[in-house]
C-alpha positions in Angstrom: 47.3 -1.9 3.6 45.9 -1.8 7.2 42.9 -3.8 8.1 40.3 -2.5 10.6 41.4 -5.1 13.2 44.9 -4.0 13.0 44.0 -0.3 13.9 44.9 0.8 17.4 41.8 0.7 19.8 40.5 4.0 20.9 41.6 4.9 24.4 39.0 4.9 27.2 38.8 8.5 28.3 37.3 10.1 31.3 34.6 11.6 29.1 33.5 8.2 27.9 33.5 6.8 31.5 31.3 9.8 32.5 28.9 9.1 29.7 28.6 5.4 30.5 28.1 6.1 34.1 25.5 8.8 33.6 23.7 6.6 30.9 23.6 3.7 33.5 22.2 5.9 36.4 19.7 7.4 33.9 18.4 4.0 33.0 18.1 3.0 36.6 16.3 6.4 37.5 13.9 6.1 34.5 12.9 2.5 35.5 12.4 3.5 39.2 10.3 6.5 38.4 8.2 4.5 35.9 7.7 1.8 38.6 6.8 4.4 41.2 4.2 6.1 38.8 2.6 2.6 37.9 2.3 1.7 41.6 0.6 4.9 42.6 -1.5 5.5 39.7 -3.5 2.3 40.1 -4.4 2.4 43.8 -3.4 5.4 45.9 -3.7 3.4 49.2 -6.5 5.5 50.6 -9.5 3.7 52.0 -10.7 6.6 54.1 -9.6 10.2 53.8 -8.5 10.5 57.5 -7.8 7.1 59.1 -7.5 8.7 62.6 -11.0 10.1 62.5 -12.4 6.8 61.0 -10.8 4.8 63.9 -12.4 6.8 66.6 -15.8 5.4 65.9 -14.5 1.8 65.0 -15.0 0.2 68.3 -18.6 1.6 68.8 -19.6 0.5 65.3 -18.0 -2.9 65.7 -19.8 -3.5 69.0 -23.1 -2.4 67.6 -22.7 -4.7 64.6 -21.8 -7.7 66.9 -24.9 -7.0 69.0 -27.2 -7.5 65.9 -25.8 -11.0 65.7 -26.3 -11.0 61.9 -24.3 -13.3 59.6 -23.8 -11.9 56.1 -22.5 -13.9 53.1 -22.2 -12.8 49.5 -21.7 -14.8 46.3 -22.0 -14.5 42.7 -24.7 -16.5 41.0 -24.1 -16.1 37.2 -24.7 -12.4 36.5 -26.2 -11.7 39.9 -25.0 -10.8 43.4 -26.6 -12.7 46.0 -26.4 -11.7 49.6 -27.9 -13.7 52.5 -28.4 -12.2 55.9 -29.3 -14.5 58.9 -29.9 -13.6 62.4 -28.4 -15.1 65.6 -31.2 -17.7 65.6 -30.2 -18.8 62.0 -33.3 -17.5 60.3 -33.1 -15.1 57.4 -33.4 -11.3 58.3 -36.1 -9.7 56.1 -37.1 -6.1 55.4 -33.5 -4.8 55.0 -32.2 -2.2 52.6 -29.2 -3.8 51.2 -26.7 -2.1 48.9 -23.2 -3.1 47.5 -20.4 -1.0 46.3 -18.5 -3.3 43.9 -14.9 -2.6 42.6 -11.7 -4.2 41.9 -9.8 -4.8 45.2 -6.8 -2.9 44.3 -8.4 0.3 42.9 -11.7 1.8 41.9 -11.7 0.4 38.4 -15.1 -0.8 37.4 -16.9 0.7 40.4 -20.5 0.4 40.7 -23.1 0.8 43.4 -26.1 -1.6 43.2 -29.3 -1.8 45.3 -30.3 -5.4 46.1 -33.9 -6.5 46.1 -35.4 -9.0 48.6 -36.2 -12.5 47.3 -37.0 -15.8 49.0 -33.3 -16.8 48.6 -31.9 -13.6 50.0 -31.2 -10.2 48.5 -30.3 -10.1 44.9 -29.0 -7.6 42.2 -28.1 -8.1 38.6 -24.3 -7.4 38.0 -22.3 -8.0 35.0 -18.8 -8.2 36.1 -15.6 -9.0 34.1 -13.7 -12.0 35.0 -11.5 -11.8 38.0 -11.3 -10.8 41.5 -13.8 -8.2 42.9 -14.6 -6.6 46.3 -18.1 -5.7 47.5 -18.7 -3.4 50.3 -22.0 -4.5 51.7 -24.3 -2.2 53.6 -27.4 -3.8 55.2 -29.7 -1.4 57.1 -32.6 -2.4 59.1 -35.3 -0.7 61.2 -34.1 1.9 63.7 -30.3 2.1 63.9 -29.7 -1.6 62.9 -26.8 -1.3 60.4 -24.4 -3.9 59.1 -21.3 -3.1 57.0 -18.6 -5.4 55.7 -16.5 -6.4 52.7 -16.8 -9.6 50.7 -14.4 -11.0 48.1 -16.0 -12.2 45.0 -14.4 -14.2 42.2 -15.9 -14.3 38.7 -14.3 -17.2 36.6 -13.6 -16.9 32.9 -16.2 -17.7 30.5 
């Protein structure tokens, strides 16, 4: 009587080696394609549609913004976004139209645009944000051509 362990092993043929090699490359290719899809589906990398055109006005915009002398700070106060704008003299700048485009930093998930109202402590808007990291693109427009734009990072803790 022959036991299974006494049987001669099957020889390794060229066909078996080909199947093993194709399976290994197939797994590597599938993982690479999955990772590439996951990387590009969350954030396409586009901030502006045409970066060359956007760069043409960057120096003028930056110089005009620096000439205003405004300092802008943003923070979360519970379920509210608070933006303070101070002038070069350190006093609050009043009478601005302030908006904020709030989204996750690595994509547009949870994107919302809020209009802030003026309060004695600055400009304020109610925002219910999930815990985690957020980016707010703030736009403060004043009389005439006075315009300040910038991005603030916000952190909403758990609980």
